[in-house]
N, C-alpha and C positions, 0 to 999 in steps of 0.2 A: 286454799282454802289449807287445812290441815285437821286430823283426823287423829283423835288419844282418848282411849277410856278411861274411865273412872280407876282403876290399877295404877293406870300408868301413872295417875296425878295425886296416888293413895292409897284412894276407896279401896271397897270392896271388891265392885261388879265389874263385867265389861262389857258394861255399856257402853255404848260411841257417845261420843262428841266431833262435830265439827266449828273448826273457829275460823278464823282470819287469823286473830291473835290473842299471844299467851291469853295476855288478861281478859281478854272476852270465853277461850274458853275455860280458863282458870272459877271466873263469876259462875258459869253452867253447869259445871261440877258441883262447885262448893253451894249451888241453891240443890242439887239432887241429893246430895252426901246428907243437906239437911231436912230434906223433905224424909231421907230416907229413917236415919235414926229419930225425929219425927214419927216415926209410924214405928218406930221400934224397933228395926232392922237390926238383928245383932251383927251381923258381919258387918255393917258400916260402923255400927256402935263402939265396935274393940278395932277397926280402921283409925276414926277420931280422935279417941282412945291414945293410940300409938302414935298418931302424930301429931298432940299433942305433947308428950310424954318426950317426944322427939324437939320440941321446939323448946326449949326452956332460956333464949334467950333472947335479946333482937337478935344476935352473929346467930345463931344457931335457924333461925324459920327466914334470915333470909338468903342462907348456903340454900336451907332447905328449896327458898324460892327459885331461887340460882339454878339451881340442878335442871327444875322443872322445866324451868323455861328454858335451858340448855337442851333438853334432852324435844320440847316443841321445836327451839330455833334448827333441830335435825332434822325433822322428817321431811319426806317429801311435798313438795306438795298436791 
């Protein structure tokens, strides 16, 4: 099991998430971020807007995902 923070996955806070796979942790952080945005959390809204601005194409989105996946894979269990 590996641990990453919201910030490590492009978010705005230090809340930690634990998962066995990158896809699992990405889903958890995505749900967390959506909840925070719905609650009007300014820092998470800013992080979401920043992330969206970086994903201007499918290639950019894939590169971002690969970077985060590699970071997850490099963590110790």
